[in-house]
PDBQT receptor file of N, H, CA, C and O in Angstrom, charges set to zero:
ATOM      1  N   THR A   1       5.023   3.769   2.041  1.00  0.00    +0.000 N 
ATOM      2  CA  THR A   1       6.324   4.438   1.546  1.00  0.00    +0.000 C 
ATOM      3  C   THR A   1       7.126   3.820   0.472  1.00  0.00    +0.000 C 
ATOM      4  O   THR A   1       8.142   4.310  -0.020  1.00  0.00    +0.000 OA
ATOM      5  N   GLY A   2       6.515   2.574   0.119  1.00  0.00    +0.000 N 
ATOM      6  H   GLY A   2       5.689   2.175   0.518  1.00  0.00    +0.000 HD
ATOM      7  CA  GLY A   2       7.154   1.928  -1.074  1.00  0.00    +0.000 C 
ATOM      8  C   GLY A   2       6.351   1.142  -1.819  1.00  0.00    +0.000 C 
ATOM      9  O   GLY A   2       5.248   0.873  -1.344  1.00  0.00    +0.000 OA
ATOM     10  N   PRO A   3       6.705   0.626  -3.082  1.00  0.00    +0.000 N 
ATOM     11  CA  PRO A   3       5.876  -0.198  -3.911  1.00  0.00    +0.000 C 
ATOM     12  C   PRO A   3       5.620  -1.564  -3.593  1.00  0.00    +0.000 C 
ATOM     13  O   PRO A   3       5.006  -2.310  -4.356  1.00  0.00    +0.000 OA
ATOM     14  N   TYR A   4       6.141  -1.960  -2.323  1.00  0.00    +0.000 N 
ATOM     15  H   TYR A   4       6.640  -1.354  -1.703  1.00  0.00    +0.000 HD
ATOM     16  CA  TYR A   4       6.214  -3.254  -1.988  1.00  0.00    +0.000 C 
ATOM     17  C   TYR A   4       4.754  -3.789  -1.732  1.00  0.00    +0.000 C 
ATOM     18  O   TYR A   4       4.483  -4.980  -1.880  1.00  0.00    +0.000 OA
ATOM     19  N   CYS A   5       3.852  -2.873  -1.350  1.00  0.00    +0.000 N 
ATOM     20  H   CYS A   5       4.073  -1.905  -1.229  1.00  0.00    +0.000 HD
ATOM     21  CA  CYS A   5       2.448  -3.077  -1.299  1.00  0.00    +0.000 C 
ATOM     22  C   CYS A   5       1.612  -2.877  -2.363  1.00  0.00    +0.000 C 
ATOM     23  O   CYS A   5       0.389  -2.965  -2.253  1.00  0.00    +0.000 OA
ATOM     24  N   TYR A   6       2.256  -2.577  -3.529  1.00  0.00    +0.000 N 
ATOM     25  H   TYR A   6       3.249  -2.505  -3.618  1.00  0.00    +0.000 HD
ATOM     26  CA  TYR A   6       1.419  -2.239  -4.734  1.00  0.00    +0.000 C 
ATOM     27  C   TYR A   6       1.240  -3.481  -5.495  1.00  0.00    +0.000 C 
ATOM     28  O   TYR A   6       2.296  -3.978  -5.887  1.00  0.00    +0.000 OA
ATOM     29  N   ALA A   7       0.201  -4.079  -5.789  1.00  0.00    +0.000 N 
ATOM     30  H   ALA A   7      -0.656  -3.676  -5.471  1.00  0.00    +0.000 HD
ATOM     31  CA  ALA A   7      -0.180  -5.078  -6.498  1.00  0.00    +0.000 C 
ATOM     32  C   ALA A   7      -0.202  -4.916  -8.080  1.00  0.00    +0.000 C 
ATOM     33  O   ALA A   7      -0.033  -5.817  -8.901  1.00  0.00    +0.000 OA
ATOM     34  N   GLY A   8      -0.465  -3.471  -8.347  1.00  0.00    +0.000 N 
ATOM     35  H   GLY A   8      -0.602  -2.739  -7.680  1.00  0.00    +0.000 HD
ATOM     36  CA  GLY A   8      -0.620  -3.079  -9.574  1.00  0.00    +0.000 C 
ATOM     37  C   GLY A   8      -2.021  -2.614  -9.902  1.00  0.00    +0.000 C 
ATOM     38  O   GLY A   8      -2.279  -1.767 -10.757  1.00  0.00    +0.000 OA
ATOM     39  N   MET A   9      -2.848  -3.206  -9.190  1.00  0.00    +0.000 N 
ATOM     40  H   MET A   9      -2.638  -3.894  -8.495  1.00  0.00    +0.000 HD
ATOM     41  CA  MET A   9      -4.334  -2.776  -9.230  1.00  0.00    +0.000 C 
ATOM     42  C   MET A   9      -4.760  -1.964  -7.989  1.00  0.00    +0.000 C 
ATOM     43  O   MET A   9      -5.963  -1.709  -7.931  1.00  0.00    +0.000 OA
ATOM     44  N   GLY A  10      -3.983  -1.516  -6.991  1.00  0.00    +0.000 N 
ATOM     45  H   GLY A  10      -3.005  -1.723  -7.038  1.00  0.00    +0.000 HD
ATOM     46  CA  GLY A  10      -4.075  -0.782  -5.941  1.00  0.00    +0.000 C 
ATOM     47  C   GLY A  10      -4.442  -1.639  -4.696  1.00  0.00    +0.000 C 
ATOM     48  O   GLY A  10      -4.899  -1.200  -3.640  1.00  0.00    +0.000 OA
ATOM     49  N   LEU A  11      -4.162  -2.958  -5.000  1.00  0.00    +0.000 N 
ATOM     50  H   LEU A  11      -3.791  -3.315  -5.857  1.00  0.00    +0.000 HD
ATOM     51  CA  LEU A  11      -4.128  -3.897  -3.979  1.00  0.00    +0.000 C 
ATOM     52  C   LEU A  11      -2.962  -4.259  -3.167  1.00  0.00    +0.000 C 
ATOM     53  O   LEU A  11      -1.926  -4.675  -3.686  1.00  0.00    +0.000 OA
ATOM     54  N   PRO A  12      -3.113  -4.103  -1.862  1.00  0.00    +0.000 N 
ATOM     55  CA  PRO A  12      -1.716  -4.382  -1.203  1.00  0.00    +0.000 C 
ATOM     56  C   PRO A  12      -1.421  -5.876  -1.171  1.00  0.00    +0.000 C 
ATOM     57  O   PRO A  12      -2.300  -6.697  -0.908  1.00  0.00    +0.000 OA
ATOM     58  N   THR A  13      -0.105  -6.222  -1.459  1.00  0.00    +0.000 N 
ATOM     59  H   THR A  13       0.609  -5.555  -1.673  1.00  0.00    +0.000 HD
ATOM     60  CA  THR A  13       0.282  -7.580  -1.578  1.00  0.00    +0.000 C 
ATOM     61  C   THR A  13       0.622  -7.856   0.094  1.00  0.00    +0.000 C 
ATOM     62  O   THR A  13       0.410  -8.952   0.613  1.00  0.00    +0.000 OA
ATOM     63  N   LYS A  14       1.064  -6.934   0.682  1.00  0.00    +0.000 N 
ATOM     64  H   LYS A  14       1.236  -6.044   0.261  1.00  0.00    +0.000 HD
ATOM     65  CA  LYS A  14       1.426  -7.189   2.114  1.00  0.00    +0.000 C 
ATOM     66  C   LYS A  14       0.804  -5.993   2.978  1.00  0.00    +0.000 C 
ATOM     67  O   LYS A  14       1.376  -4.938   3.252  1.00  0.00    +0.000 OA
ATOM     68  N   PRO A  15      -0.426  -6.362   3.330  1.00  0.00    +0.000 N 
ATOM     69  CA  PRO A  15      -1.188  -5.477   4.214  1.00  0.00    +0.000 C 
ATOM     70  C   PRO A  15      -0.644  -5.499   5.696  1.00  0.00    +0.000 C 
ATOM     71  O   PRO A  15      -0.734  -4.575   6.505  1.00  0.00    +0.000 OA
ATOM     72  N   LEU A  16      -0.109  -6.636   5.879  1.00  0.00    +0.000 N 
ATOM     73  H   LEU A  16      -0.036  -7.387   5.222  1.00  0.00    +0.000 HD
ATOM     74  CA  LEU A  16       0.403  -6.829   7.270  1.00  0.00    +0.000 C 
ATOM     75  C   LEU A  16       1.860  -6.547   7.359  1.00  0.00    +0.000 C 
ATOM     76  O   LEU A  16       2.492  -6.753   8.395  1.00  0.00    +0.000 OA
ATOM     77  N   GLY A  17       2.385  -6.083   6.284  1.00  0.00    +0.000 N 
ATOM     78  H   GLY A  17       1.871  -5.916   5.442  1.00  0.00    +0.000 HD
ATOM     79  CA  GLY A  17       3.871  -5.874   6.124  1.00  0.00    +0.000 C 
ATOM     80  C   GLY A  17       4.242  -4.490   6.635  1.00  0.00    +0.000 C 
ATOM     81  O   GLY A  17       5.385  -4.100   6.872  1.00  0.00    +0.000 OA
ATOM     82  N   GLY A  18       3.130  -3.818   6.769  1.00  0.00    +0.000 N 
ATOM     83  H   GLY A  18       2.202  -4.135   6.577  1.00  0.00    +0.000 HD
ATOM     84  CA  GLY A  18       3.382  -2.262   7.139  1.00  0.00    +0.000 C 
ATOM     85  C   GLY A  18       2.746  -1.289   6.161  1.00  0.00    +0.000 C 
ATOM     86  O   GLY A  18       3.205  -0.156   6.014  1.00  0.00    +0.000 OA
ATOM     87  N   CYS A  19       1.672  -1.740   5.482  1.00  0.00    +0.000 N 
ATOM     88  H   CYS A  19       1.300  -2.661   5.602  1.00  0.00    +0.000 HD
ATOM     89  CA  CYS A  19       1.296  -0.818   4.368  1.00  0.00    +0.000 C 
ATOM     90  C   CYS A  19       0.017  -0.210   4.958  1.00  0.00    +0.000 C 
ATOM     91  O   CYS A  19      -1.124  -0.404   4.537  1.00  0.00    +0.000 OA
ATOM     92  N   ARG A  20       0.390   0.581   6.031  1.00  0.00    +0.000 N 
ATOM     93  H   ARG A  20       1.316   0.739   6.373  1.00  0.00    +0.000 HD
ATOM     94  CA  ARG A  20      -0.798   1.401   6.686  1.00  0.00    +0.000 C 
ATOM     95  C   ARG A  20      -1.164   2.691   5.741  1.00  0.00    +0.000 C 
ATOM     96  O   ARG A  20      -2.066   3.462   6.069  1.00  0.00    +0.000 OA
ATOM     97  N   GLU A  21      -0.488   2.844   4.691  1.00  0.00    +0.000 N 
ATOM     98  H   GLU A  21       0.244   2.218   4.425  1.00  0.00    +0.000 HD
ATOM     99  CA  GLU A  21      -0.832   3.950   3.786  1.00  0.00    +0.000 C 
ATOM    100  C   GLU A  21      -2.067   3.578   2.939  1.00  0.00    +0.000 C 
ATOM    101  O   GLU A  21      -2.880   4.410   2.534  1.00  0.00    +0.000 OA
ATOM    102  N   TYR A  22      -2.136   2.164   2.694  1.00  0.00    +0.000 N 
ATOM    103  H   TYR A  22      -1.476   1.489   3.023  1.00  0.00    +0.000 HD
ATOM    104  CA  TYR A  22      -3.200   1.766   1.991  1.00  0.00    +0.000 C 
ATOM    105  C   TYR A  22      -4.562   1.763   2.812  1.00  0.00    +0.000 C 
ATOM    106  O   TYR A  22      -5.645   1.739   2.228  1.00  0.00    +0.000 OA
ATOM    107  N   VAL A  23      -4.457   1.787   4.114  1.00  0.00    +0.000 N 
ATOM    108  H   VAL A  23      -3.577   1.806   4.589  1.00  0.00    +0.000 HD
ATOM    109  CA  VAL A  23      -5.528   1.663   5.029  1.00  0.00    +0.000 C 
ATOM    110  C   VAL A  23      -5.953   3.086   5.169  1.00  0.00    +0.000 C 
ATOM    111  O   VAL A  23      -7.144   3.328   5.362  1.00  0.00    +0.000 OA
ATOM    112  N   ALA A  24      -5.091   4.030   5.088  1.00  0.00    +0.000 N 
ATOM    113  H   ALA A  24      -4.123   3.833   4.931  1.00  0.00    +0.000 HD
ATOM    114  CA  ALA A  24      -5.463   5.442   5.314  1.00  0.00    +0.000 C 
ATOM    115  C   ALA A  24      -5.887   5.993   3.964  1.00  0.00    +0.000 C 
ATOM    116  O   ALA A  24      -6.909   6.676   3.900  1.00  0.00    +0.000 OA
ATOM    117  N   GLN A  25      -5.127   5.725   2.833  1.00  0.00    +0.000 N 
ATOM    118  H   GLN A  25      -4.297   5.171   2.886  1.00  0.00    +0.000 HD
ATOM    119  CA  GLN A  25      -5.480   6.438   1.618  1.00  0.00    +0.000 C 
ATOM    120  C   GLN A  25      -6.166   5.542   0.622  1.00  0.00    +0.000 C 
ATOM    121  O   GLN A  25      -6.562   6.009  -0.446  1.00  0.00    +0.000 OA
ATOM    122  N   GLN A  26      -6.324   4.244   0.938  1.00  0.00    +0.000 N 
ATOM    123  H   GLN A  26      -6.002   3.865   1.805  1.00  0.00    +0.000 HD
ATOM    124  CA  GLN A  26      -6.918   3.240   0.195  1.00  0.00    +0.000 C 
ATOM    125  C   GLN A  26      -6.128   3.120  -1.189  1.00  0.00    +0.000 C 
ATOM    126  O   GLN A  26      -6.535   2.490  -2.166  1.00  0.00    +0.000 OA
ATOM    127  N   THR A  27      -5.042   3.765  -1.115  1.00  0.00    +0.000 N 
ATOM    128  H   THR A  27      -4.712   4.276  -0.322  1.00  0.00    +0.000 HD
ATOM    129  CA  THR A  27      -4.177   3.447  -2.314  1.00  0.00    +0.000 C 
ATOM    130  C   THR A  27      -2.768   3.392  -1.990  1.00  0.00    +0.000 C 
ATOM    131  O   THR A  27      -2.165   4.410  -1.651  1.00  0.00    +0.000 OA
ATOM    132  N   CYS A  28      -2.210   2.258  -2.076  1.00  0.00    +0.000 N 
ATOM    133  H   CYS A  28      -2.700   1.431  -2.351  1.00  0.00    +0.000 HD
ATOM    134  CA  CYS A  28      -0.670   2.124  -1.655  1.00  0.00    +0.000 C 
ATOM    135  C   CYS A  28       0.212   2.443  -2.573  1.00  0.00    +0.000 C 
ATOM    136  O   CYS A  28       1.109   1.662  -2.888  1.00  0.00    +0.000 OA
ATOM    137  N   GLY A  29       0.053   3.739  -3.164  1.00  0.00    +0.000 N 
ATOM    138  H   GLY A  29      -0.677   4.374  -2.907  1.00  0.00    +0.000 HD
ATOM    139  CA  GLY A  29       0.979   4.208  -4.200  1.00  0.00    +0.000 C 
ATOM    140  C   GLY A  29       1.425   5.571  -3.714  1.00  0.00    +0.000 C 
ATOM    141  O   GLY A  29       2.321   6.172  -4.307  1.00  0.00    +0.000 OA
ATOM    142  N   VAL A  30       0.769   6.115  -2.558  1.00  0.00    +0.000 N 
ATOM    143  H   VAL A  30       0.041   5.627  -2.076  1.00  0.00    +0.000 HD
ATOM    144  CA  VAL A  30       1.134   7.333  -2.106  1.00  0.00    +0.000 C 
ATOM    145  C   VAL A  30       2.169   7.175  -0.909  1.00  0.00    +0.000 C 
ATOM    146  O   VAL A  30       2.122   6.231  -0.121  1.00  0.00    +0.000 OA
ATOM    147  N   GLY A  31       3.009   8.088  -0.861  1.00  0.00    +0.000 N 
ATOM    148  H   GLY A  31       3.047   8.856  -1.501  1.00  0.00    +0.000 HD
ATOM    149  CA  GLY A  31       4.139   7.984   0.320  1.00  0.00    +0.000 C 
ATOM    150  C   GLY A  31       3.876   8.974   1.412  1.00  0.00    +0.000 C 
ATOM    151  O   GLY A  31       4.253  10.141   1.299  1.00  0.00    +0.000 OA
ATOM    152  N   LEU A  32       3.224   8.526   2.487  1.00  0.00    +0.000 N 
ATOM    153  H   LEU A  32       2.918   7.579   2.578  1.00  0.00    +0.000 HD
ATOM    154  CA  LEU A  32       2.960   9.432   3.569  1.00  0.00    +0.000 C 
ATOM    155  C   LEU A  32       4.229   9.778   4.361  1.00  0.00    +0.000 C 
ATOM    156  O   LEU A  32       4.168  10.544   5.322  1.00  0.00    +0.000 OA
TER     157      LEU A  32
């Protein structure tokens, strides 16, 4: 839900910080 896990290349900078969107969409740019 935020760009806090977006490293710029689609890599989560904080995967344990609550970036479950990345785990679901493989892209931490979408806001579920």
